[in-house]
C-alpha positions in Angstrom: 120.7 129.6 148.2 121.6 132.4 145.7 119.2 133.4 143.1 120.1 135.4 140.0 117.4 137.0 137.9 117.6 136.4 134.1 115.3 138.8 132.2 111.7 139.2 133.5 110.6 135.7 134.2 113.6 133.3 134.5 115.9 132.7 137.5 119.2 130.9 137.8 119.6 129.1 141.1 122.8 128.1 142.7 123.8 126.1 145.8 122.4 122.9 144.3 124.3 119.9 142.9 123.6 121.4 139.4 122.3 124.9 138.5 119.1 125.1 136.6 117.0 127.8 135.0 113.7 128.3 136.8 110.6 129.9 135.3 108.5 131.8 137.9 105.2 131.3 136.0 105.9 127.6 135.3 107.0 125.7 132.2 104.7 125.3 129.3 104.4 123.0 126.3 102.5 122.8 123.0 99.8 120.5 124.3 97.7 123.4 125.4 97.0 126.8 123.8 97.7 130.1 125.6 95.2 130.8 128.3 94.5 127.2 129.2 97.9 126.3 130.8 96.9 126.2 134.4 94.1 124.5 136.3 93.7 123.9 140.0 92.6 120.9 142.0 92.4 120.5 145.8 93.9 117.4 147.5 93.2 117.4 151.2 93.9 120.9 152.5 96.3 121.8 149.6 95.6 123.2 146.2 97.7 122.2 143.3 98.1 124.0 140.0 98.4 121.4 137.3 99.2 121.5 133.6 96.2 120.3 131.4 96.9 117.6 128.8 95.4 119.4 125.8 93.4 122.7 125.9 90.4 120.8 127.5 92.6 118.4 129.5 91.1 115.5 127.5 93.6 115.2 124.7 94.8 111.6 125.5 91.2 110.4 126.2 90.1 111.9 122.8 93.0 110.3 121.0 92.4 106.9 122.5 88.7 107.1 121.6 89.7 107.9 118.1 92.2 105.1 118.1 89.6 102.6 119.1 87.2 103.8 116.4 89.4 102.4 113.5 90.6 98.9 113.2 93.3 99.8 110.7 94.8 102.4 113.1 94.8 99.9 116.0 96.4 97.3 113.8 99.2 99.7 112.8 99.9 101.0 116.3 99.8 97.5 117.8 102.2 96.2 115.1 104.6 98.9 116.0 104.4 97.8 119.7 104.9 94.2 118.6 108.2 95.1 116.7 109.4 97.1 119.7 108.8 94.2 122.1 110.2 91.6 119.8 110.1 88.2 121.4 110.7 89.4 124.9 113.4 91.0 127.1 115.8 90.2 130.0 119.1 90.9 131.6 122.3 90.1 129.7 126.0 90.0 130.7 128.3 91.8 128.3 131.8 90.6 127.4 134.3 91.0 124.6 135.4 88.3 122.2 138.1 90.1 120.3 136.3 92.9 118.6 132.9 91.3 119.1 130.6 92.2 122.0 129.1 89.0 123.4 125.9 89.1 125.5 124.8 86.1 127.6 121.4 85.9 129.5 122.0 86.7 133.1 120.3 85.7 136.3 121.3 85.8 140.0 119.6 85.8 143.4 118.7 89.6 143.1 117.0 89.2 139.7 115.2 86.1 140.9 113.9 87.9 144.0 112.9 90.9 141.8 111.0 88.6 139.4 109.0 87.1 142.3 107.5 90.5 142.9 107.5 91.9 139.3 106.9 90.4 136.0 109.7 92.0 133.9 108.3 91.1 130.5 104.7 92.1 131.4 106.0 95.5 132.7 108.1 96.0 129.5 105.2 95.0 127.4 103.0 97.6 129.1 105.7 100.2 128.7 105.8 99.6 125.0 102.0 99.8 124.7 101.6 103.1 126.6 104.6 104.6 124.7 103.2 103.9 121.3 99.6 104.7 122.2 100.0 107.9 124.2 103.7 108.9 123.9 104.2 108.5 127.7 104.9 105.8 130.3 104.2 106.4 134.0 105.9 103.9 136.3 104.6 103.6 139.8 107.4 102.7 142.4 105.8 101.2 145.5 108.1 100.3 148.5 107.1 97.9 151.1 110.1 97.7 153.5 113.0 96.6 151.4 110.8 95.4 148.5 110.2 97.4 145.4 107.0 96.7 143.5 106.6 98.3 140.0 103.4 98.9 138.0 102.4 101.0 135.0 99.9 103.8 135.5 97.3 104.4 132.8 98.4 107.6 131.0 94.8 108.8 131.0 94.8 109.1 134.8 98.0 111.1 135.3 98.6 114.9 135.1 101.6 117.0 136.0 101.8 119.6 138.7 103.1 122.9 137.2 106.8 122.9 137.3 109.1 125.9 137.5 112.4 124.0 137.3 113.9 121.5 134.7 111.6 118.6 135.7 108.2 117.8 137.1 108.3 117.5 140.9 104.8 116.1 141.6 102.2 114.1 139.7 98.4 113.9 140.2 96.4 110.8 139.7 92.6 110.7 139.2 90.3 108.1 137.8 88.5 110.6 135.6 89.9 114.1 134.8 86.6 115.3 133.3 85.4 115.3 136.9 88.5 115.1 139.1 87.6 113.5 142.4 89.6 111.4 144.8 92.8 112.9 143.4 96.1 111.5 144.7 99.4 113.4 144.6 102.7 111.5 144.3 106.2 112.8 144.2 108.2 112.4 141.0 111.1 109.9 141.3 114.5 111.5 141.7 117.5 111.3 143.9 115.8 112.9 146.8 112.6 110.9 146.6 113.8 107.5 145.4 113.3 105.9 148.8 109.8 107.3 149.3 106.9 104.8 149.7 105.3 105.9 146.4 106.8 107.7 143.4 106.1 108.2 139.8 108.7 107.9 137.1 107.9 109.3 133.6 109.3 107.8 130.4 109.0 109.7 127.1 111.0 110.6 124.1 112.6 114.1 123.9 110.4 116.2 121.6 110.4 119.9 121.0 107.7 121.7 122.8 106.7 118.7 124.9 107.9 119.6 128.4 105.1 117.9 130.4 103.7 115.2 128.1 105.0 113.3 125.1 103.1 113.3 121.8 102.5 109.9 120.1 103.6 110.2 116.4 100.3 108.7 115.1 98.4 111.5 116.7 99.6 113.7 113.9 97.3 111.7 111.5 94.1 112.4 113.5 92.4 114.2 110.6 93.1 111.4 108.2 91.6 108.9 110.8 88.4 111.0 111.1 88.1 111.2 107.4 88.5 107.4 107.0 85.9 106.9 109.7 83.3 108.7 107.7 83.5 106.2 104.8 81.9 103.2 106.5 78.9 105.4 107.5 78.5 106.5 103.9 78.5 102.9 102.6 76.0 101.8 105.4 73.7 104.5 104.3 74.3 103.7 100.6 73.1 100.1 101.1 69.8 101.5 102.2 69.5 104.3 99.6 71.5 102.8 96.8 73.8 105.8 97.4 71.5 108.4 95.8 68.0 108.9 94.3 67.8 106.4 91.5 64.1 106.1 90.7 61.3 108.4 89.8 57.8 107.1 90.8 55.1 108.6 88.5 51.5 108.3 89.7 48.6 109.3 87.6 46.2 111.8 89.2 43.4 109.5 88.3 44.8 106.8 90.7 44.6 109.2 93.6 41.1 110.4 92.5 39.9 106.8 92.2 41.3 105.3 95.5 41.9 108.4 97.7 38.3 109.2 98.6 36.1 112.2 97.9 37.8 114.9 99.9 41.2 116.6 99.7 41.9 115.5 103.2 41.3 111.8 102.5 43.3 112.1 99.3 46.3 113.6 101.1 46.3 110.8 103.7 46.0 108.2 101.0 48.9 109.8 99.0 51.2 110.0 102.1 50.4 106.3 103.0 51.0 105.2 99.5 54.4 106.9 99.1 55.6 105.5 102.4 54.6 102.0 101.3 56.4 102.4 98.0 59.6 103.6 99.8 59.5 100.7 102.3 58.9 98.1 99.5 61.8 99.5 97.4 64.4 100.2 100.1 63.7 99.3 103.7 61.9 96.0 104.1 64.4 93.4 103.1 63.0 89.9 102.9 59.4 91.0 102.5 57.3 90.9 99.4 58.3 93.6 96.8 55.3 93.8 94.6 53.3 96.9 93.7 49.8 96.2 92.3 48.5 98.7 89.7 44.9 98.6 88.5 45.1 100.0 85.0 42.6 101.3 82.6 42.3 100.1 79.0 43.2 102.5 76.3 41.4 102.9 72.9 44.2 100.9 71.3 43.5 98.0 73.6 46.6 98.5 75.7 46.7 99.1 79.4 47.3 102.6 80.6 49.3 102.4 83.9 48.4 104.5 86.9 51.9 104.0 88.4 55.2 104.0 86.5 58.9 103.8 87.7 61.7 105.4 85.8 65.3 104.6 86.7 67.8 107.5 87.1 71.3 106.7 85.9 73.6 106.4 89.0 76.9 108.3 88.6 78.1 107.9 92.2 78.7 104.3 93.3 80.9 104.7 96.3 84.1 103.6 94.5 85.4 107.2 94.9 85.1 106.9 98.6 86.7 103.5 98.8 89.7 105.0 97.0 89.7 107.9 99.4 89.8 105.4 102.3 92.9 103.8 100.8 94.5 107.2 100.6 93.7 107.8 104.3 95.0 104.4 105.4 98.2 105.0 103.5 98.5 108.4 105.2 98.2 107.2 108.8 100.3 104.1 107.9 103.1 106.5 107.2 102.4 108.4 110.4 102.4 105.3 112.5 106.1 104.9 112.2 105.9 101.4 110.8 106.3 100.1 107.2 102.6 99.7 106.3 102.9 96.4 104.5 104.1 94.8 107.7 100.8 95.6 109.4 98.7 94.0 106.7 97.6 97.4 105.3 97.6 97.2 101.5 95.7 98.8 98.6 96.8 95.9 96.3 99.1 98.2 94.4 101.7 100.1 96.3 101.9 98.5 99.7 101.8 94.8 98.8 105.0 92.7 98.5 106.4 89.2 98.1 107.4 87.1 101.1 111.1 88.0 100.6 110.2 91.7 100.5 108.2 91.4 103.7 111.2 89.5 105.4 113.6 92.3 104.4 111.1 94.9 105.6 110.6 93.1 108.9 114.3 93.0 109.6 114.7 96.7 108.5 111.8 97.7 110.9 113.2 95.7 113.8 116.8 96.8 113.6 116.6 100.3 112.2 113.2 101.7 113.3 113.0 100.5 116.9 116.3 101.6 118.6 115.3 105.1 119.7 112.0 104.1 121.3 113.7 101.0 122.8 116.3 103.3 124.3 113.6 105.1 126.3 112.7 101.8 127.9 116.2 100.4 128.2 117.5 103.6 129.8 114.9 103.2 132.6 115.9 99.6 133.4 119.7 100.2 133.1 119.9 103.6 134.9 117.2 103.1 137.6 116.3 99.4 138.2 119.8 98.0 137.6 121.2 100.3 140.3 118.2 99.4 142.5 119.1 95.7 142.2 122.8 96.3 142.6 123.6 94.4 139.4 127.2 94.1 138.1 128.4 96.9 135.8 128.6 94.5 132.8 125.0 93.4 133.1 122.4 95.3 131.0 118.7 95.1 130.1 117.9 94.3 126.5 115.3 93.0 124.0 115.1 89.8 121.9 114.3 90.1 118.2 112.5 87.7 115.8 114.2 87.1 112.4 112.3 85.5 109.6 114.1 82.6 107.9 113.6 80.7 104.7 112.2 77.2 105.4 115.4 75.5 104.1 117.4 77.3 106.8 114.9 77.2 109.6 112.0 74.7 109.5 109.8 76.9 111.8 110.2 79.9 109.5 111.7 82.1 112.2 114.4 82.3 114.8 114.7 84.3 118.0 117.8 86.5 118.4 118.7 88.6 121.4 119.5 92.3 121.2 120.6 95.0 123.5 121.3 98.4 122.1 121.2 97.1 118.6 123.0 93.8 118.8 122.0 90.3 117.7 122.4 86.9 119.1 122.9 83.3 118.0 119.7 81.4 118.8 121.6 78.2 119.4 124.2 79.4 121.9 121.8 81.9 123.5 124.4 84.6 123.3 124.6 87.8 121.3 127.4 89.2 119.2 128.0 92.6 117.8 130.9 92.7 115.4 133.4 95.5 115.9 133.9 97.9 113.0 
Protein backbone atom coordinates (compact mmCIF):
# COMPACT_ATOMS: atom_id res chain seq x y z
CA UNK A 1 0.00 0.00 0.00
CA UNK A 2 1.35 3.45 -0.95
CA UNK A 3 1.46 6.15 1.70
CA UNK A 4 1.84 9.86 0.89
CA UNK A 5 2.66 12.31 3.67
CA UNK A 6 0.55 15.45 3.93
CA UNK A 7 2.18 18.05 6.18
CA UNK A 8 3.50 16.85 9.54
CA UNK A 9 0.69 14.66 10.85
CA UNK A 10 -1.64 13.57 8.04
CA UNK A 11 -1.16 10.74 5.55
CA UNK A 12 -3.05 9.79 2.38
CA UNK A 13 -3.30 6.05 1.85
CA UNK A 14 -3.94 4.36 -1.48
CA UNK A 15 -4.45 0.80 -2.57
CA UNK A 16 -7.83 0.67 -0.83
CA UNK A 17 -11.35 0.81 -2.31
CA UNK A 18 -11.38 4.54 -1.40
CA UNK A 19 -8.50 6.76 -0.30
CA UNK A 20 -8.79 8.40 3.11
CA UNK A 21 -6.75 10.89 5.10
CA UNK A 22 -5.12 9.28 8.14
CA UNK A 23 -3.97 11.18 11.25
CA UNK A 24 -0.97 9.55 12.91
CA UNK A 25 -1.84 10.83 16.40
CA UNK A 26 -5.49 9.90 16.06
CA UNK A 27 -8.64 11.90 15.48
CA UNK A 28 -9.97 14.29 18.12
CA UNK A 29 -13.31 15.89 18.86
CA UNK A 30 -14.64 18.67 21.07
CA UNK A 31 -15.90 16.38 23.85
CA UNK A 32 -12.49 16.54 25.54
CA UNK A 33 -10.04 19.37 26.12
CA UNK A 34 -6.44 19.24 24.96
CA UNK A 35 -4.33 16.97 27.12
CA UNK A 36 -7.14 14.58 28.02
CA UNK A 37 -7.70 12.95 24.62
CA UNK A 38 -6.05 9.61 25.25
CA UNK A 39 -6.51 6.95 27.90
CA UNK A 40 -5.36 3.37 28.03
CA UNK A 41 -7.12 0.21 29.13
CA UNK A 42 -5.91 -3.37 28.99
CA UNK A 43 -8.09 -6.14 27.57
CA UNK A 44 -6.43 -9.53 27.96
CA UNK A 45 -2.85 -9.10 26.77
CA UNK A 46 -3.57 -6.06 24.60
CA UNK A 47 -3.58 -2.39 25.59
CA UNK A 48 -6.00 -0.05 23.82
CA UNK A 49 -5.87 3.72 23.63
CA UNK A 50 -9.41 5.01 23.81
CA UNK A 51 -10.93 8.45 23.46
CA UNK A 52 -12.61 9.67 26.67
CA UNK A 53 -16.17 10.94 26.49
CA UNK A 54 -15.65 14.29 28.16
CA UNK A 55 -12.46 15.49 29.82
CA UNK A 56 -13.11 13.16 32.79
CA UNK A 57 -14.64 10.39 30.64
CA UNK A 58 -17.93 10.83 32.52
CA UNK A 59 -19.76 13.38 30.37
CA UNK A 60 -22.74 11.16 29.41
CA UNK A 61 -23.08 9.88 32.98
CA UNK A 62 -23.10 13.43 34.35
CA UNK A 63 -25.65 14.58 31.79
CA UNK A 64 -27.98 11.65 32.50
CA UNK A 65 -27.73 12.38 36.24
CA UNK A 66 -28.62 16.00 35.49
CA UNK A 67 -31.44 14.84 33.22
CA UNK A 68 -32.96 12.72 35.97
CA UNK A 69 -32.77 15.58 38.46
CA UNK A 70 -35.41 17.70 36.74
CA UNK A 71 -38.88 16.47 35.80
CA UNK A 72 -39.46 19.27 33.29
CA UNK A 73 -36.31 18.33 31.39
CA UNK A 74 -37.31 14.66 31.34
CA UNK A 75 -40.77 15.63 30.11
CA UNK A 76 -39.36 17.70 27.25
CA UNK A 77 -36.79 15.13 26.15
CA UNK A 78 -39.25 12.25 26.34
CA UNK A 79 -41.85 14.24 24.41
CA UNK A 80 -39.32 14.74 21.64
CA UNK A 81 -38.75 10.98 21.55
CA UNK A 82 -42.52 10.45 21.46
CA UNK A 83 -42.87 12.64 18.37
CA UNK A 84 -39.94 10.96 16.66
CA UNK A 85 -41.39 7.49 17.27
CA UNK A 86 -44.95 8.53 16.32
CA UNK A 87 -47.33 5.59 16.51
CA UNK A 88 -44.80 2.99 15.47
CA UNK A 89 -42.77 1.87 12.48
CA UNK A 90 -42.48 -0.90 9.91
CA UNK A 91 -41.57 -1.91 6.36
CA UNK A 92 -43.47 -0.37 3.43
CA UNK A 93 -43.56 -1.08 -0.29
CA UNK A 94 -43.24 2.02 -2.48
CA UNK A 95 -45.12 2.40 -5.75
CA UNK A 96 -46.25 5.28 -7.96
CA UNK A 97 -49.82 6.33 -8.68
CA UNK A 98 -49.34 8.98 -11.31
CA UNK A 99 -47.29 11.64 -9.55
CA UNK A 100 -48.10 10.25 -6.11
CA UNK A 101 -45.81 7.96 -4.14
CA UNK A 102 -47.91 5.24 -2.52
CA UNK A 103 -46.62 3.16 0.38
CA UNK A 104 -48.23 -0.06 1.55
CA UNK A 105 -47.26 -2.04 4.68
CA UNK A 106 -45.02 -4.92 3.64
CA UNK A 107 -44.40 -8.36 5.11
CA UNK A 108 -42.84 -11.56 3.78
CA UNK A 109 -41.17 -14.70 5.13
CA UNK A 110 -37.87 -12.85 5.67
CA UNK A 111 -39.38 -10.04 7.74
CA UNK A 112 -41.46 -12.53 9.72
CA UNK A 113 -38.40 -14.65 10.53
CA UNK A 114 -36.54 -11.49 11.53
CA UNK A 115 -39.42 -10.39 13.77
CA UNK A 116 -39.33 -13.72 15.60
CA UNK A 117 -35.80 -12.86 16.81
CA UNK A 118 -36.00 -9.08 16.97
CA UNK A 119 -38.78 -6.74 18.08
CA UNK A 120 -38.49 -4.05 15.40
CA UNK A 121 -40.63 -1.46 17.20
CA UNK A 122 -38.86 -2.01 20.52
CA UNK A 123 -35.48 -1.60 18.84
CA UNK A 124 -36.58 1.58 17.04
CA UNK A 125 -38.04 2.92 20.28
CA UNK A 126 -34.74 2.30 22.05
CA UNK A 127 -32.85 3.96 19.21
CA UNK A 128 -34.99 7.09 19.54
CA UNK A 129 -34.52 7.15 23.31
CA UNK A 130 -30.72 6.92 23.21
CA UNK A 131 -30.51 9.37 20.31
CA UNK A 132 -32.40 12.15 22.11
CA UNK A 133 -30.89 11.46 25.55
CA UNK A 134 -27.22 10.99 24.62
CA UNK A 135 -26.92 11.91 20.92
CA UNK A 136 -25.70 8.37 20.10
CA UNK A 137 -27.08 4.92 19.40
CA UNK A 138 -24.89 1.82 19.60
CA UNK A 139 -26.39 -1.24 17.90
CA UNK A 140 -24.96 -4.63 18.83
CA UNK A 141 -25.07 -7.15 15.97
CA UNK A 142 -24.83 -10.73 17.26
CA UNK A 143 -24.67 -13.63 14.81
CA UNK A 144 -25.63 -17.15 15.73
CA UNK A 145 -25.18 -19.17 12.57
CA UNK A 146 -27.38 -17.56 9.93
CA UNK A 147 -29.41 -15.65 12.50
CA UNK A 148 -28.85 -11.97 13.26
CA UNK A 149 -29.88 -10.73 16.71
CA UNK A 150 -29.95 -6.98 17.33
CA UNK A 151 -29.81 -5.10 20.61
CA UNK A 152 -29.12 -1.54 21.74
CA UNK A 153 -26.13 -0.95 24.00
CA UNK A 154 -26.39 1.63 26.75
CA UNK A 155 -24.42 4.68 25.58
CA UNK A 156 -22.90 5.05 29.05
CA UNK A 157 -21.06 1.74 28.65
CA UNK A 158 -19.41 2.35 25.25
CA UNK A 159 -16.15 4.13 24.42
CA UNK A 160 -14.25 4.49 21.13
CA UNK A 161 -10.76 3.15 20.51
CA UNK A 162 -8.60 5.98 19.11
CA UNK A 163 -8.97 6.08 15.34
CA UNK A 164 -6.45 7.35 12.79
CA UNK A 165 -8.72 6.92 9.77
CA UNK A 166 -12.12 8.23 8.76
CA UNK A 167 -14.08 6.01 11.14
CA UNK A 168 -13.78 4.19 14.45
CA UNK A 169 -12.54 0.61 13.97
CA UNK A 170 -13.09 -0.78 17.47
CA UNK A 171 -15.36 -0.09 20.44
CA UNK A 172 -14.81 -0.86 24.11
CA UNK A 173 -17.63 -1.88 26.45
CA UNK A 174 -17.45 -1.67 30.25
CA UNK A 175 -20.17 -1.65 32.94
CA UNK A 176 -18.60 1.32 34.74
CA UNK A 177 -16.03 3.59 33.12
CA UNK A 178 -15.17 5.28 36.40
CA UNK A 179 -13.52 1.96 37.29
CA UNK A 180 -13.08 0.08 34.01
CA UNK A 181 -12.99 -3.64 34.69
CA UNK A 182 -14.16 -6.60 32.62
CA UNK A 183 -13.76 -4.50 29.47
CA UNK A 184 -14.82 -6.11 26.18
CA UNK A 185 -13.51 -5.01 22.77
CA UNK A 186 -15.75 -5.37 19.70
CA UNK A 187 -15.07 -4.44 16.07
CA UNK A 188 -17.06 -1.67 14.46
CA UNK A 189 -19.53 -2.85 11.82
CA UNK A 190 -18.24 -2.31 8.28
CA UNK A 191 -17.88 -4.20 5.02
CA UNK A 192 -14.95 -6.23 6.36
CA UNK A 193 -16.50 -7.14 9.72
CA UNK A 194 -20.22 -7.44 8.92
CA UNK A 195 -20.13 -11.25 9.19
CA UNK A 196 -18.20 -11.26 12.50
CA UNK A 197 -19.94 -12.89 15.50
CA UNK A 198 -20.23 -9.53 17.33
CA UNK A 199 -20.03 -5.99 15.99
CA UNK A 200 -21.05 -2.48 17.05
CA UNK A 201 -22.77 -0.03 14.70
CA UNK A 202 -22.89 3.61 15.80
CA UNK A 203 -25.73 5.95 14.81
CA UNK A 204 -25.40 9.70 15.34
CA UNK A 205 -26.12 12.94 13.57
CA UNK A 206 -23.26 14.64 11.75
CA UNK A 207 -22.06 17.52 13.93
CA UNK A 208 -19.00 19.73 13.66
CA UNK A 209 -16.27 18.67 16.06
CA UNK A 210 -17.99 15.42 17.07
CA UNK A 211 -15.86 12.71 15.50
CA UNK A 212 -16.23 10.05 18.18
CA UNK A 213 -19.44 10.87 20.03
CA UNK A 214 -22.58 12.79 19.20
CA UNK A 215 -23.80 15.66 21.37
CA UNK A 216 -27.47 15.74 22.40
CA UNK A 217 -28.92 19.19 21.71
CA UNK A 218 -30.43 19.58 25.18
CA UNK A 219 -26.96 19.24 26.74
CA UNK A 220 -26.31 22.84 25.68
CA UNK A 221 -28.85 23.97 28.32
CA UNK A 222 -27.09 22.29 31.25
CA UNK A 223 -26.40 25.58 33.08
CA UNK A 224 -30.09 26.52 32.89
CA UNK A 225 -31.00 23.10 34.29
CA UNK A 226 -28.59 23.49 37.20
CA UNK A 227 -30.00 26.96 37.86
CA UNK A 228 -33.57 25.64 37.83
CA UNK A 229 -32.62 22.82 40.21
CA UNK A 230 -31.54 25.34 42.85
CA UNK A 231 -35.04 26.86 43.09
CA UNK A 232 -36.85 23.93 44.83
CA UNK A 233 -34.14 23.79 47.49
CA UNK A 234 -34.58 27.49 48.12
CA UNK A 235 -38.34 27.07 48.59
CA UNK A 236 -37.91 24.01 50.82
CA UNK A 237 -35.63 26.03 53.06
CA UNK A 238 -38.01 28.98 52.86
CA UNK A 239 -40.88 26.94 54.28
CA UNK A 240 -38.79 26.38 57.40
CA UNK A 241 -37.35 29.86 57.73
CA UNK A 242 -40.12 31.92 56.11
CA UNK A 243 -37.43 32.82 53.50
CA UNK A 244 -35.45 35.20 55.78
CA UNK A 245 -35.26 36.57 59.32
CA UNK A 246 -38.72 37.99 59.98
CA UNK A 247 -38.86 38.38 63.77
CA UNK A 248 -36.88 40.07 66.51
CA UNK A 249 -37.17 38.44 69.93
CA UNK A 250 -36.56 40.98 72.71
CA UNK A 251 -35.84 39.53 76.16
CA UNK A 252 -35.51 41.69 79.25
CA UNK A 253 -32.31 41.18 81.18
CA UNK A 254 -34.43 40.85 84.30
CA UNK A 255 -35.97 37.69 82.83
CA UNK A 256 -32.56 36.05 82.57
CA UNK A 257 -31.58 37.29 86.03
CA UNK A 258 -34.77 35.95 87.57
CA UNK A 259 -34.87 32.49 85.97
CA UNK A 260 -31.26 31.86 84.93
CA UNK A 261 -29.74 31.17 88.33
CA UNK A 262 -27.11 32.99 90.33
CA UNK A 263 -23.96 32.50 88.24
CA UNK A 264 -22.96 33.59 84.76
CA UNK A 265 -22.53 29.95 83.76
CA UNK A 266 -26.08 28.96 84.70
CA UNK A 267 -27.46 32.09 83.04
CA UNK A 268 -25.62 31.27 79.78
CA UNK A 269 -27.03 27.73 79.79
CA UNK A 270 -30.53 29.03 80.50
CA UNK A 271 -30.21 31.64 77.76
CA UNK A 272 -29.06 29.09 75.14
CA UNK A 273 -31.82 26.65 76.09
CA UNK A 274 -34.45 29.38 75.98
CA UNK A 275 -33.40 30.63 72.54
CA UNK A 276 -33.45 27.10 71.11
CA UNK A 277 -36.94 26.52 72.50
CA UNK A 278 -38.20 29.76 70.97
CA UNK A 279 -36.70 28.84 67.58
CA UNK A 280 -38.28 25.38 67.67
CA UNK A 281 -41.68 26.74 68.68
CA UNK A 282 -41.71 29.36 65.93
CA UNK A 283 -40.26 27.40 63.03
CA UNK A 284 -39.42 23.73 63.41
CA UNK A 285 -41.96 21.84 65.48
CA UNK A 286 -45.05 21.76 63.29
CA UNK A 287 -48.12 20.31 64.95
CA UNK A 288 -46.84 21.00 68.47
CA UNK A 289 -48.05 23.64 70.90
CA UNK A 290 -46.84 27.13 69.93
CA UNK A 291 -47.29 29.10 73.14
CA UNK A 292 -44.64 31.12 74.95
CA UNK A 293 -45.40 31.91 78.59
CA UNK A 294 -44.11 35.22 79.93
CA UNK A 295 -44.31 36.01 83.63
CA UNK A 296 -44.57 39.79 83.66
CA UNK A 297 -44.05 42.39 86.33
CA UNK A 298 -46.69 45.06 87.07
CA UNK A 299 -45.77 48.66 86.28
CA UNK A 300 -46.66 51.74 88.35
CA UNK A 301 -49.47 52.45 85.90
CA UNK A 302 -51.02 49.07 86.61
CA UNK A 303 -50.02 47.60 83.23
CA UNK A 304 -47.93 44.52 82.71
CA UNK A 305 -44.31 45.00 81.74
CA UNK A 306 -43.33 42.09 79.46
CA UNK A 307 -40.10 40.22 79.86
CA UNK A 308 -40.34 38.87 76.26
CA UNK A 309 -41.50 40.73 73.16
CA UNK A 310 -41.58 39.77 69.46
CA UNK A 311 -41.30 42.35 66.70
CA UNK A 312 -42.07 41.42 63.09
CA UNK A 313 -39.61 42.42 60.36
CA UNK A 314 -41.25 43.35 57.04
CA UNK A 315 -40.44 40.63 54.49
CA UNK A 316 -39.29 41.94 51.11
CA UNK A 317 -38.25 38.59 49.58
CA UNK A 318 -41.12 36.12 49.20
CA UNK A 319 -39.71 33.66 46.66
CA UNK A 320 -41.79 35.04 43.79
CA UNK A 321 -38.64 36.30 42.13
CA UNK A 322 -37.20 32.79 42.14
CA UNK A 323 -40.39 31.28 40.73
CA UNK A 324 -40.19 33.71 37.84
CA UNK A 325 -36.53 32.77 37.36
CA UNK A 326 -37.52 29.10 37.23
CA UNK A 327 -40.00 29.87 34.44
CA UNK A 328 -37.23 31.61 32.52
CA UNK A 329 -34.99 28.57 32.97
CA UNK A 330 -37.77 26.20 31.85
CA UNK A 331 -38.35 28.29 28.74
CA UNK A 332 -34.61 28.25 28.00
CA UNK A 333 -34.20 24.49 28.09
CA UNK A 334 -37.56 24.05 26.34
CA UNK A 335 -36.05 25.95 23.43
CA UNK A 336 -32.89 23.84 23.69
CA UNK A 337 -34.86 20.59 23.73
CA UNK A 338 -35.76 20.88 20.06
CA UNK A 339 -39.50 20.63 20.67
CA UNK A 340 -42.21 23.27 20.81
CA UNK A 341 -42.49 23.74 24.56
CA UNK A 342 -46.28 23.95 24.70
CA UNK A 343 -46.48 20.40 23.35
CA UNK A 344 -44.59 19.07 26.37
CA UNK A 345 -46.93 20.69 28.88
CA UNK A 346 -44.43 23.39 29.80
CA UNK A 347 -46.22 26.69 30.22
CA UNK A 348 -45.79 29.87 32.22
CA UNK A 349 -49.43 30.78 31.66
CA UNK A 350 -48.51 33.64 29.34
CA UNK A 351 -46.24 32.87 26.44
CA UNK A 352 -46.29 29.11 26.07
CA UNK A 353 -49.97 28.37 26.47
CA UNK A 354 -52.40 27.88 23.59
CA UNK A 355 -55.83 26.77 22.48
CA UNK A 356 -56.61 23.26 21.33
CA UNK A 357 -56.44 24.24 17.67
CA UNK A 358 -53.06 25.91 18.22
CA UNK A 359 -51.74 22.77 19.91
CA UNK A 360 -53.01 20.65 17.00
CA UNK A 361 -51.22 22.84 14.47
CA UNK A 362 -48.08 22.81 16.65
CA UNK A 363 -48.21 19.02 16.94
CA UNK A 364 -48.46 18.59 13.18
CA UNK A 365 -45.65 21.09 12.63
CA UNK A 366 -43.46 19.26 15.16
CA UNK A 367 -44.18 15.86 13.66
CA UNK A 368 -43.69 16.73 10.00
CA UNK A 369 -41.06 19.47 10.05
CA UNK A 370 -38.95 18.90 13.16
CA UNK A 371 -38.49 15.11 13.07
CA UNK A 372 -37.17 14.21 9.57
CA UNK A 373 -33.45 14.77 10.22
CA UNK A 374 -33.30 12.63 13.36
CA UNK A 375 -35.62 10.05 11.84
CA UNK A 376 -33.28 9.90 8.86
CA UNK A 377 -30.48 8.70 11.17
CA UNK A 378 -32.64 5.74 12.20
CA UNK A 379 -34.17 5.09 8.78
CA UNK A 380 -30.76 5.08 7.11
CA UNK A 381 -29.60 2.29 9.42
CA UNK A 382 -32.60 0.08 8.62
CA UNK A 383 -32.66 0.84 4.90
CA UNK A 384 -28.90 0.65 4.26
CA UNK A 385 -27.89 -2.12 6.67
CA UNK A 386 -30.82 -4.29 7.75
CA UNK A 387 -32.73 -4.14 4.46
CA UNK A 388 -29.66 -5.52 2.67
CA UNK A 389 -29.17 -8.09 5.44
CA UNK A 390 -32.72 -9.37 4.92
CA UNK A 391 -32.49 -9.23 1.13
CA UNK A 392 -35.69 -7.21 0.81
CA UNK A 393 -36.88 -5.95 -2.58
CA UNK A 394 -35.53 -2.61 -3.77
CA UNK A 395 -38.94 -0.94 -3.51
CA UNK A 396 -39.38 -1.83 0.20
CA UNK A 397 -38.28 0.69 2.82
CA UNK A 398 -38.42 1.20 6.58
CA UNK A 399 -40.59 4.10 7.80
CA UNK A 400 -42.50 5.64 10.71
CA UNK A 401 -46.20 6.18 11.37
CA UNK A 402 -47.43 9.59 12.52
CA UNK A 403 -50.37 10.54 14.72
CA UNK A 404 -52.54 13.42 13.50
CA UNK A 405 -54.99 15.19 15.79
CA UNK A 406 -58.49 15.54 14.35
CA UNK A 407 -61.56 17.56 15.33
CA UNK A 408 -64.21 15.38 16.93
CA UNK A 409 -66.69 15.99 14.09
CA UNK A 410 -64.17 14.46 11.66
CA UNK A 411 -62.76 11.72 13.89
CA UNK A 412 -64.65 10.57 16.99
CA UNK A 413 -61.49 9.37 18.72
CA UNK A 414 -59.83 12.75 18.30
CA UNK A 415 -56.84 11.37 16.40
CA UNK A 416 -55.88 9.23 13.43
CA UNK A 417 -52.76 7.26 12.60
CA UNK A 418 -50.99 7.98 9.34
CA UNK A 419 -47.93 6.28 7.95
CA UNK A 420 -44.81 8.11 6.91
CA UNK A 421 -41.51 7.20 5.36
CA UNK A 422 -39.12 9.98 4.51
CA UNK A 423 -41.78 12.61 5.10
CA UNK A 424 -44.88 11.03 3.53
CA UNK A 425 -48.36 10.55 4.97
CA UNK A 426 -50.90 7.78 4.73
CA UNK A 427 -54.62 7.31 4.56
CA UNK A 428 -55.60 5.51 7.81
CA UNK A 429 -58.49 3.69 6.15
CA UNK A 430 -56.61 2.14 3.23
CA UNK A 431 -53.42 1.63 5.27
CA UNK A 432 -51.39 3.13 2.42
CA UNK A 433 -49.38 6.32 2.18
CA UNK A 434 -49.36 8.97 -0.51
CA UNK A 435 -46.95 11.75 -1.24
CA UNK A 436 -48.26 14.13 -3.86
CA UNK A 437 -45.79 15.01 -6.60
CA UNK A 438 -44.92 18.68 -7.04
